[in-house]
Wavefront OBJ file of the C-alpha trace (Angstrom):
o trace
v 9.924 -20.608 13.498
v 9.486 -16.950 14.461
v 9.973 -16.080 18.108
v 6.699 -15.233 19.849
v 6.031 -11.948 21.628
v 5.829 -12.446 25.393
v 5.343 -8.829 26.483
v 2.109 -7.300 27.769
v -0.943 -6.886 25.549
v -3.713 -5.236 27.560
v -7.191 -5.418 26.091
v -8.876 -2.001 25.822
v -12.027 -3.047 23.943
v -13.157 -5.506 21.266
v -10.793 -3.981 18.680
v -7.752 -2.585 20.525
v -4.838 -3.924 22.548
v -2.302 -1.781 24.395
v 1.403 -2.224 25.001
v 1.957 0.141 27.960
v 4.880 2.550 27.750
v 6.147 1.014 30.990
v 6.937 -2.185 29.075
v 10.472 -1.154 28.183
v 12.827 1.766 28.877
v 12.752 4.484 26.235
v 9.105 4.153 25.230
v 7.667 7.664 24.927
v 4.074 6.587 24.176
v 1.970 3.437 24.406
v 1.748 0.929 21.588
v -1.745 0.285 20.225
v -2.685 -2.714 18.061
v -6.037 -3.102 16.297
v -7.168 -6.740 16.322
v -9.920 -9.105 17.405
v -9.565 -12.254 19.544
v -8.551 -14.478 16.650
v -6.124 -12.078 14.980
v -4.339 -11.210 18.232
v -3.349 -14.859 18.660
v -1.628 -14.758 15.255
v -0.050 -11.406 16.080
v 1.469 -12.762 19.311
v 3.146 -15.462 17.232
v 6.014 -13.269 16.005
v 7.978 -10.265 17.247
v 6.026 -7.600 15.383
v 4.484 -6.272 18.665
v 8.076 -5.759 19.851
v 8.577 -3.557 16.800
v 5.491 -1.558 17.806
v 7.127 -0.989 21.197
v 10.466 -0.058 19.591
v 8.807 2.543 17.348
v 7.292 4.079 20.500
v 10.862 5.104 21.402
v 11.305 7.429 18.406
v 11.904 11.111 19.260
v 8.856 13.315 18.775
v 6.360 10.468 18.421
v 2.792 11.602 19.157
v -0.076 9.772 20.927
v 0.657 6.144 20.041
v 2.798 3.753 18.067
v 0.033 2.110 16.029
v -0.428 -1.194 14.221
v -3.276 -2.184 11.934
v -4.835 -5.696 12.066
v -2.724 -6.859 9.097
v 0.427 -6.375 11.223
v 3.404 -8.669 10.608
v 7.170 -8.518 10.944
v 9.018 -5.968 8.804
v 12.273 -4.017 8.606
v 12.429 -1.673 11.614
v 8.719 -0.898 11.690
v 6.245 -3.746 11.500
v 4.265 -3.960 8.276
v 0.932 -2.412 9.183
v 2.669 0.208 11.350
v 1.680 3.867 11.690
v 3.604 6.527 13.595
v 3.307 10.322 13.578
v 6.178 12.492 14.774
v 6.139 16.210 15.556
v 9.062 17.977 13.830
v 8.647 20.927 16.209
v 9.376 18.587 19.117
v 12.433 16.915 17.612
v 10.358 14.483 15.565
v 12.241 12.200 13.196
v 11.800 10.605 9.787
v 12.779 6.917 9.536
v 13.183 4.994 6.250
v 12.124 1.863 8.146
v 8.759 3.556 8.661
v 8.256 3.816 4.904
v 9.839 0.588 3.712
v 11.931 -0.491 0.768
v 9.125 -0.361 -1.798
v 8.365 3.338 -1.473
v 4.755 4.151 -2.423
v 3.802 0.589 -2.983
v 0.095 1.154 -3.473
v -3.162 0.020 -5.006
v -5.440 1.386 -7.699
v -8.877 0.207 -8.747
v -10.431 0.576 -12.198
v -14.146 -0.072 -12.697
v -15.731 -1.117 -15.993
v -19.218 -1.275 -17.530
v -18.595 -4.948 -18.310
v -20.560 -7.522 -16.357
v -19.120 -10.852 -15.337
v -21.440 -12.560 -17.851
v -19.757 -10.484 -20.610
v -16.259 -11.379 -19.433
v -16.501 -15.094 -18.612
v -16.482 -16.328 -22.227
v -13.285 -14.344 -22.891
v -11.715 -14.517 -19.421
v -8.846 -16.855 -20.282
v -8.028 -14.811 -23.383
v -8.138 -11.628 -21.271
v -5.848 -12.986 -18.557
v -3.384 -14.307 -21.128
v -3.362 -10.953 -22.926
v -2.748 -9.030 -19.687
v 0.055 -11.460 -18.824
v 1.610 -10.943 -22.258
v 1.300 -7.156 -22.322
v 1.903 -5.997 -18.730
v 5.526 -6.789 -17.873
v 5.811 -8.715 -14.607
v 8.460 -10.662 -12.741
v 11.896 -10.028 -11.251
v 13.951 -7.630 -13.389
v 11.360 -7.348 -16.153
v 11.702 -4.165 -18.189
v 8.860 -1.997 -19.410
v 7.632 -1.342 -22.922
v 7.931 2.430 -22.505
v 11.483 3.702 -22.053
v 12.552 7.005 -20.476
v 15.876 8.796 -20.831
v 17.440 10.085 -17.606
v 16.236 13.662 -18.195
v 12.689 12.413 -18.796
v 12.904 10.137 -15.768
v 13.984 13.074 -13.612
v 10.865 14.911 -14.734
v 8.734 11.929 -13.688
v 10.424 11.888 -10.285
v 9.758 15.584 -9.787
v 6.235 15.947 -11.175
v 4.726 12.448 -11.002
v 1.866 10.967 -13.002
v 0.628 14.278 -14.487
v 3.696 14.041 -16.737
v 2.861 10.612 -18.157
v -0.782 11.623 -18.667
v -0.368 15.125 -20.087
v 2.937 14.843 -21.929
v 3.043 11.199 -22.933
v -0.700 10.556 -23.349
v -0.660 7.469 -21.112
v -3.960 7.969 -19.347
v -6.888 10.306 -18.874
v -7.065 13.649 -17.105
v -9.766 12.203 -14.853
v -7.222 9.652 -13.548
v -5.290 12.438 -11.824
v -8.303 13.724 -9.910
v -8.764 10.366 -8.172
v -5.106 9.596 -7.483
v -3.838 10.370 -3.983
v -2.084 13.766 -4.019
v -2.939 14.039 -7.723
v -0.116 11.577 -8.356
v 2.600 13.982 -7.191
v 3.993 14.922 -3.786
v 5.511 18.426 -3.887
v 9.055 18.793 -2.661
v 10.508 15.828 -4.543
v 14.235 16.131 -5.215
v 15.361 13.998 -8.153
v 18.896 15.309 -7.568
v 18.964 13.446 -4.242
v 18.364 10.128 -6.029
v 21.529 8.164 -6.796
v 22.704 7.192 -10.277
v 22.280 3.544 -9.277
v 18.626 4.179 -8.451
v 18.143 5.924 -11.803
v 19.737 2.974 -13.603
v 17.467 0.513 -11.832
v 14.346 2.583 -12.442
v 14.945 3.547 -16.073
v 13.641 0.295 -17.633
v 11.002 -0.525 -15.014
v 8.348 2.197 -15.186
v 5.150 0.464 -16.256
v 6.042 -2.946 -14.780
v 4.394 -5.019 -12.093
v 7.376 -6.607 -10.402
v 7.206 -9.722 -8.266
v 6.358 -10.846 -4.726
v 2.886 -9.817 -3.637
v 2.386 -7.425 -6.545
v -0.415 -8.267 -8.936
v -2.950 -7.187 -11.502
v -6.317 -8.757 -10.805
v -9.581 -8.996 -12.748
v -12.388 -9.008 -10.187
v -16.152 -9.015 -9.927
v -18.129 -6.957 -7.416
v -19.947 -9.759 -5.598
v -21.426 -7.880 -2.629
v -22.287 -4.264 -1.815
v -22.541 -3.091 1.815
v -23.018 0.654 1.230
v -25.162 1.235 -1.845
v -24.779 5.023 -1.887
v -20.979 5.055 -1.587
v -20.738 2.265 -4.156
v -22.896 4.249 -6.591
v -20.690 7.329 -6.178
v -17.656 5.163 -7.045
v -19.404 3.530 -10.007
v -19.540 0.099 -8.367
v -22.477 -2.306 -8.420
v -22.924 -6.045 -8.004
v -21.922 -8.044 -11.045
v -19.615 -5.535 -12.737
v -15.968 -6.279 -13.445
v -13.078 -4.295 -11.970
v -9.292 -4.306 -12.303
v -7.000 -3.887 -9.292
v -3.300 -3.060 -9.637
v -0.855 -3.467 -6.739
v 2.715 -2.304 -7.320
v 5.206 0.351 -6.256
v 8.474 2.054 -7.116
v 10.316 -1.113 -8.155
v 14.139 -1.104 -8.084
v 14.330 2.684 -7.939
v 12.486 2.917 -4.620
v 14.357 -0.055 -3.200
v 17.664 1.621 -4.050
v 16.601 4.940 -2.510
v 15.834 3.135 0.745
v 19.089 1.147 0.599
v 21.118 4.295 -0.089
v 19.633 6.275 2.777
v 19.897 3.486 5.331
v 23.651 3.809 4.723
v 23.646 7.618 4.616
v 21.753 7.828 7.918
v 23.511 5.043 9.823
v 25.593 7.442 11.985
v 23.024 10.240 12.135
v 21.270 9.130 15.360
v 24.562 9.379 17.244
v 25.190 12.828 15.758
v 21.881 14.093 17.173
v 22.048 12.177 20.451
v 19.250 9.752 19.524
v 19.249 6.416 21.354
v 17.446 3.638 19.450
v 16.401 0.150 20.641
v 16.861 -1.260 17.120
v 19.449 -0.142 14.569
v 16.872 -0.797 11.810
v 15.039 2.297 13.092
v 17.857 4.537 11.862
v 16.413 8.041 11.494
v 17.081 11.773 11.329
v 15.228 14.802 12.681
v 12.713 15.879 10.046
v 14.151 19.407 9.880
v 17.786 18.292 9.746
v 19.707 18.394 6.432
v 19.853 14.589 6.453
v 16.130 14.261 7.119
v 15.298 16.705 4.339
v 17.500 14.825 1.880
v 15.742 11.548 2.609
v 12.316 13.180 2.351
v 13.245 14.719 -1.004
v 14.451 11.395 -2.406
v 11.528 9.450 -0.913
v 9.037 11.859 -2.510
v 10.772 11.409 -5.868
v 10.451 7.617 -5.583
v 6.797 7.997 -4.587
v 6.130 10.071 -7.703
v 7.816 7.373 -9.806
v 5.492 4.759 -8.295
v 2.398 6.737 -9.306
v 3.798 6.937 -12.839
v 4.378 3.184 -12.765
v 0.768 2.383 -11.841
v -0.541 4.978 -14.300
v 1.308 3.381 -17.203
v 0.010 -0.072 -16.232
v -3.502 1.387 -16.204
v -2.927 2.506 -19.785
v -1.662 -0.967 -20.747
v -4.659 -2.655 -19.091
v -7.065 -0.388 -20.986
v -5.332 -1.280 -24.248
v -5.703 -5.001 -23.512
v -9.391 -4.713 -22.600
v -10.030 -2.653 -25.728
v -8.413 -5.333 -27.905
v -10.119 -8.300 -26.227
v -13.588 -6.731 -26.119
v -13.220 -4.882 -29.436
v -14.276 -1.492 -28.068
v -12.404 1.616 -26.871
v -11.649 1.737 -23.146
v -13.830 4.853 -22.894
v -16.822 2.926 -24.200
v -16.043 0.087 -21.737
v -16.316 2.628 -18.897
v -12.791 1.926 -17.605
v -12.616 4.805 -15.140
v -10.182 4.920 -12.258
v -11.989 4.712 -8.921
v -8.974 5.640 -6.781
v -5.238 5.144 -6.252
v -3.814 5.124 -2.746
v -0.282 4.685 -1.354
v 0.602 2.402 1.521
v 4.372 2.810 2.012
v 4.960 6.507 2.509
v 5.650 9.350 4.934
v 3.730 12.592 4.501
v 3.473 15.930 6.255
v -0.143 16.346 7.370
v -1.989 18.710 9.748
v -3.566 17.277 12.925
v -4.913 18.568 16.200
v -2.551 17.606 19.027
v -3.597 18.580 22.544
v -5.762 21.376 21.180
v -3.199 22.863 18.801
v -2.963 22.518 15.029
v 0.317 20.792 14.243
v 1.923 19.508 11.077
v 3.073 15.952 11.721
v 5.256 13.554 9.776
v 2.977 10.513 9.388
v 4.733 7.249 8.572
v 2.454 4.627 7.002
v 4.226 1.347 6.332
v 1.827 -1.242 5.025
v -0.962 1.134 5.997
v -3.065 3.442 3.886
v -4.940 6.721 4.269
v -8.598 6.638 5.286
v -9.650 10.288 5.283
v -13.270 10.996 6.312
v -16.047 12.897 4.499
v -15.305 16.585 4.083
v -11.522 16.268 4.232
v -9.980 18.986 2.030
v -7.589 16.582 0.311
v -10.398 14.457 -1.103
v -11.532 14.794 -4.733
v -14.814 16.721 -4.926
v -16.746 13.609 -5.988
v -15.777 11.825 -2.748
v -16.131 14.683 -0.257
v -19.605 13.469 0.707
v -18.726 9.807 1.314
v -15.102 9.815 2.460
v -11.947 8.566 0.812
v -12.062 5.211 -0.979
v -9.840 2.752 0.914
v -8.575 -0.154 -1.198
v -7.672 -3.320 0.717
v -6.477 -6.244 -1.412
v -6.831 -9.736 0.001
v -5.422 -12.971 -1.405
v -5.812 -14.597 -4.828
v -8.518 -17.001 -3.729
v -10.893 -15.034 -1.509
v -11.634 -11.328 -1.874
v -10.533 -7.697 -1.729
v -12.491 -4.812 -0.223
v -13.367 -1.224 -0.925
v -14.077 0.848 2.187
v -14.468 4.557 2.947
v -12.725 6.538 5.663
v -14.652 7.700 8.719
v -14.091 10.525 11.249
v -12.784 7.939 13.722
v -9.662 7.574 11.598
v -8.679 11.183 12.273
v -9.445 10.828 15.967
v -7.570 7.576 16.512
v -5.211 6.498 13.695
v -3.919 9.684 12.030
v -6.317 9.091 9.135
v -5.005 5.561 8.548
v -6.346 2.086 7.810
v -5.006 -1.394 6.976
v -3.483 -1.998 3.538
v -4.221 -5.678 2.963
v -4.829 -9.036 4.582
v -1.341 -9.413 6.057
v 0.881 -12.468 5.744
v 0.567 -15.458 8.066
v 3.376 -17.461 6.443
v 6.779 -16.461 5.176
v 7.337 -17.055 1.485
v 9.571 -20.017 2.268
v 6.952 -21.535 4.562
v 4.262 -21.038 1.918
v 6.368 -22.838 -0.684
v 6.971 -25.727 1.731
v 3.241 -25.890 2.510
v 2.541 -26.188 -1.238
v 4.609 -29.329 -1.682
v 2.590 -31.993 -3.457
v -0.198 -29.538 -4.332
v -1.109 -27.599 -7.454
v -1.949 -24.056 -6.412
v -2.870 -23.321 -10.019
v -5.468 -26.111 -9.948
v -6.760 -25.093 -6.504
v -7.322 -21.558 -7.789
v -9.094 -22.873 -10.888
v -11.390 -24.833 -8.598
v -12.277 -21.506 -6.945
v -12.992 -19.942 -10.330
v -9.703 -18.039 -10.618
v -7.418 -18.167 -13.662
v -3.881 -17.283 -12.529
v -0.637 -16.682 -14.407
v 2.763 -16.147 -12.756
v 6.161 -15.431 -14.275
v 8.262 -16.886 -11.458
v 8.577 -20.622 -10.796
v 7.212 -20.302 -7.252
v 5.060 -17.191 -7.671
v 1.736 -18.896 -7.047
v 3.059 -21.103 -4.255
v 4.508 -18.281 -2.159
v 1.375 -16.163 -2.657
v -1.181 -18.937 -2.095
v -4.326 -17.932 -0.178
v -3.294 -19.875 2.935
v -0.262 -17.601 3.304
v -2.557 -14.691 4.247
v -4.988 -13.779 6.980
v -8.646 -13.651 6.008
v -9.111 -10.115 4.683
v -12.784 -10.121 5.706
v -11.735 -10.523 9.333
v -9.069 -7.821 9.002
v -11.366 -5.158 7.536
v -14.159 -6.054 9.954
v -11.975 -4.949 12.875
v -11.589 -1.443 11.467
v -15.245 -1.349 10.386
v -16.278 -2.134 13.971
v -13.753 0.340 15.384
v -15.254 3.198 13.327
v -12.033 3.786 11.346
v -13.516 2.841 7.985
v -16.768 1.410 6.624
v -17.202 -1.484 4.218
v -18.557 -0.494 0.791
v -18.047 -3.474 -1.523
v -16.400 -6.883 -1.747
v -14.486 -7.816 -4.902
v -13.932 -11.468 -5.804
v -10.932 -12.371 -8.008
v -11.537 -14.220 -11.282
v -8.210 -13.605 -13.055
v -4.745 -12.871 -11.666
v -1.328 -12.077 -13.112
v 1.739 -12.091 -10.872
v 5.492 -11.960 -11.187
l 1 2 3 4 5 6 7 8 9 10 11 12 13 14 15 16 17 18 19 20 21 22 23 24 25 26 27 28 29 30 31 32 33 34 35 36 37 38 39 40 41 42 43 44 45 46 47 48 49 50 51 52 53 54 55 56 57 58 59 60 61 62 63 64 65 66 67 68 69 70 71 72 73 74 75 76 77 78 79 80 81 82 83 84 85 86 87 88 89 90 91 92 93 94 95 96 97 98 99 100 101 102 103 104 105 106 107 108 109 110 111 112 113 114 115 116 117 118 119 120 121 122 123 124 125 126 127 128 129 130 131 132 133 134 135 136 137 138 139 140 141 142 143 144 145 146 147 148 149 150 151 152 153 154 155 156 157 158 159 160 161 162 163 164 165 166 167 168 169 170 171 172 173 174 175 176 177 178 179 180 181 182 183 184 185 186 187 188 189 190 191 192 193 194 195 196 197 198 199 200 201 202 203 204 205 206 207 208 209 210 211 212 213 214 215 216 217 218 219 220 221 222 223 224 225 226 227 228 229 230 231 232 233 234 235 236 237 238 239 240 241 242 243 244 245 246 247 248 249 250 251 252 253 254 255 256 257 258 259 260 261 262 263 264 265 266 267 268 269 270 271 272 273 274 275 276 277 278 279 280 281 282 283 284 285 286 287 288 289 290 291 292 293 294 295 296 297 298 299 300 301 302 303 304 305 306 307 308 309 310 311 312 313 314 315 316 317 318 319 320 321 322 323 324 325 326 327 328 329 330 331 332 333 334 335 336 337 338 339 340 341 342 343 344 345 346 347 348 349 350 351 352 353 354 355 356 357 358 359 360 361 362 363 364 365 366 367 368 369 370 371 372 373 374 375 376 377 378 379 380 381 382 383 384 385 386 387 388 389 390 391 392 393 394 395 396 397 398 399 400 401 402 403 404 405 406 407 408 409 410 411 412 413 414 415 416 417 418 419 420 421 422 423 424 425 426 427 428 429 430 431 432 433 434 435 436 437 438 439 440 441 442 443 444 445 446 447 448 449 450 451 452 453 454 455 456 457 458 459 460 461 462 463 464 465 466 467 468 469 470 471 472 473 474 475 476 477 478 479 480 481 482 483 484 485 486 487
């Protein structure tokens, strides 16, 4: 049983709770958690608010140590944590603020198919996706890359797999965060072990909470934004949730070791050794950033290749080219990443290092980083829920820039550990329960469905409603799962 948080949580309004910087020595800013009355009771149930307070001790942290309503316990930072540091004021970069699965993220593909078109072939479609998109622990991909080719992917990201390998459409790049490539990646900072782990895994789903889901748009809240994205009630979509696989995990593991003595070198006192960090402008900080960016670029390649595989499967099952099925990418967004971004801090324009761990961008209308087609509505925000309920598409609002460094939640957030979810499944058939909800599910692992059962997660509708009410993002459409493949 996780130890409950017993520190102060002061209510600011219907959506925000404050951990005052007076709570513990070393806090440089307040902690701020987004939640409603029901969610805050769950959040108090583990020590993730303590992690919010610990992150508030990082050198150079600006404004707040933030947590989204899907907050739960993680390594160093809570999952759902956001922190921005100012490199000009000694700000640091912390691998714990990015996570092991660097650039774990979500992409959404819309189609012209309606649910009435898909239902007669749904089981065949799910089985074909399961057979053709590699998933599960250690599963290798169908498309192999030599080390020199892999290094090019790490440096230049998904434009390489689209333009050189033909695994996607040019339009995919326009609606991928950062165009599918963060500049400044340093493949030479990535270890041979990471290369070895990543070589066979590009274009694979992995395990845990990663998935590929066939969904139907079952409700539209913002008709105009939905139209701009090509979404309407009754059409079928595909959502892909995966990251940088073993390569990203190894990059994180390597740099946690590399940086373990760095805080002492720079006179940094930390309340938790899992927050190991380095000043952004230090040689050590720059090495981690270079390697992290390379892993992030790999993750975009990974999701791009799976998009290509999904299009091939749909084309075969529905006997029409993917272009004719209207399988256009709506958006792809990262949720385990640190990026240098400009913000106004106390009236001055400052480039900050924004850590988003289990949190995603939510840039508002007019933001220069948005694709032209979305400048008028704001950035699509993709928030997957659980296998049995729903996922959401939102758009970013100006409030995100004012209050959360352009950030939003990344999912529903776990309520049970994987072990607890498996124990809670004893004597039940999760596969049958999902079928009763109209969901066909396939999983490679023996306990894949049990540990990812809907009861293991918070209600995503409640989670996104907090940020909708807070003016961080606005609901656009709800997507109901009908077919799921998992590791």
